[in-house]
C-alpha positions, -999 to +999 in steps of 0.1 A: +480+282+371+517+277+368+523+302+347+509+324+376+533+308+399+564+307+381+556+349+375+551+349+413+583+331+420+604+355+398+590+386+415+599+366+444+638+359+429+638+394+420+638+407+455+677+400+463+705+371+455+692+347+487+660+349+472+671+344+440+689+309+454+661+295+472+639+302+441+662+287+418+665+254+438+626+253+448+621+256+405+649+227+399+627+203+423+598+211+408+612+204+373+627+174+384+595+159+401+573+171+371+598+150+348+598+117+372+558+117+371+540+090+387+542+071+414+570+092+425+551+123+423+518+112+436+530+090+466 
């Protein structure tokens, strides 16, 4: 499921420089939350 989501975001990012920047921020946030784990992720 997460692989499909990443592919989706890569497709969105390819549309323009602006969307690429937004997708980069979202991916960074997702990685940060995954690395933080509980209790920060599941409040």
